[in-house]
N, C-alpha and C positions, 0 to 999 in steps of 0.2 A: 504494498498499500505505500502511496507516495505521501511524502511531510504535508502535512496541512500548513498553507502560507508560503510555502517555500519559494515562491517567486511574489511573493509581497514586501512592501515596505509600511513603516508606521506612517500615515498619513500625517502631513506635516503641522495639520490644525490641533491635533492630539498631543504633539510635544508639550505644549502646555499645560498638560495635564499631571504632568510629572513634575517633582521639585528640582531632580536633576536629569540629565539625560539619559533615558531607558536604557536598559540594556536588551539587546536582540538575544534571546535564548529560545533553545532547542527543548522541549518538554517530552518526556518519554511516554509510551503508553504505560497506564497504570497510574500515572501522576494524579493526584486529587485537587481539585480546586471548588471553592465555596465562595458564596452568596450570602447576604441578609438580603429578603425580600418581602415584599408587602402582599399580604393574601390580596389575590383576585387582578393583580397587575402580572403581567407577563414577566416570567422570571428567568426564562431560557434565552432569550434571545439577545440580551446585551451581551458585548464583547467585554465588560468590565468583570474580573474575578480576583480571587484572593487565594493563594496558596494557602492549602491546608495548615501547613506548619505554621504560617503566619498568623492562621485562625486560631489554631490551639494555643499560641503565644496572648493575642489578645482576650480569649476566655478565660486564660490562668489570670491576668492582668484584671478583668472583671472581676473573678472571685475573690482575689484577693483584696480588693478596694471595695467589696460587696457593692458592685454596679451591675446592672444589667449590660448585657452583651452588645446593644446597640449604643448604648451610651460610652463605650470604646471605640467601637468601629465606626460612628458615625463621624466623631473629631478625629480619628487618625486617618480616614480616609478621605475626608473632605465630603460627605454624601450631604448634600441639603435635602431637607425634608420633602420639597416639593419633587424630586427626583424618586424618591423612595420615603414616603410619609410613618410609617408605623415598625418596619424592619421585623416582621413578628415572625418568620421563619428563617431557619438555616439551611439551606440547600447545600448539597456536596455532590459533585460530579466527579468520574473517572475517566481519563482520556482512554481512548480505545486504539489509538494511532498517537503515531509522533507529530508532534505540532509546532511550530514555530509562533511565537508571542513576544512582547515586549514587557519587561517587567521596571520596576524602579517604584521611590518613594512617593506618593501622592503629593500633588502641589496644594498648598494652603488655599482657600478661598472663602468670599462671604457666606453666610449661611443664608442669605436671601439678596434680592435683587434692590428690595424697595423696603421701607418700614424699618422697625426698630431693629430686626435682624440683619438688614445691610449692615449693621456697625458692630456685628459679632462675626468674628473670623474663626474658622475651623483651621487648624494648624496643619492637618494632613501627615506625613511623615512616615506613616506605615506602607508597606510594598503593597501594590497592586500590579494586575497583569491585565493588559490589553491582549486579548486571545480572540479573534474575530472567525470567523466562519465557523463556529464550533457548533453545528448543530446535535442537540443532545437529545437523548432517548429517554423519555420519561417513564419510568416502567411502573409508575402509579396510574397510568391513565392510557394502559394498551398501545402503545405507539407503533408495534410492530403490525398490528391489524392497520392502522392508519395508514403507513406506509404502504401496506401492500395493496390497498384499496386507493390510495391518492397518488400513487406514483413518487413519494417523497425519497431523497439520496437516503442513504445509508448514513448513520449518525457516526459522529467523532468522538461522542461521549456519550456515557450512560449515567442519570442521576442514580447515586447510590442512598444518598438519605434524605430526609425532607422532616426536617425535626421543627415542630411548634413551640416558640420561644413564650408565649403568652402564657402559658402556665408557671415559667419558674417568675415571670414578673408579678402575678397575680398571688404568690405566695405558695 
């Protein structure tokens, strides 16, 4: 199987999403990526991911500080609420093929364009990964059947877990 994104480069307009120049990285089959998602929003099409090891670090940081996971992830990756309002599920996917992506620290940015939050800055600094064209097979919604009936391409990753974080917030 060819390497995903082997003939691609990082679009110039996305370089500013990183606090330092991102590193072009080849990821191996089996590597896992995560993201926090809001229920009801399209969870698998965004090209922005977090390596599983970085997510585990953020989970430990949250536990040690008595914080909810989203209270560490949102400022660390500079994810505005209008992009991902509640961050109530943690999705983990596993690569099925080799893939090229770009990784580096998230750049700081304002929490909003207008209003009071426009004066609040998320510091960023946590590692993020731009991994485009990662068609995921969501085992929770029978994707094989969908592909067979709709002619969808072969997935490059499979969802391995979909964890509800609301329970841990509610006590």
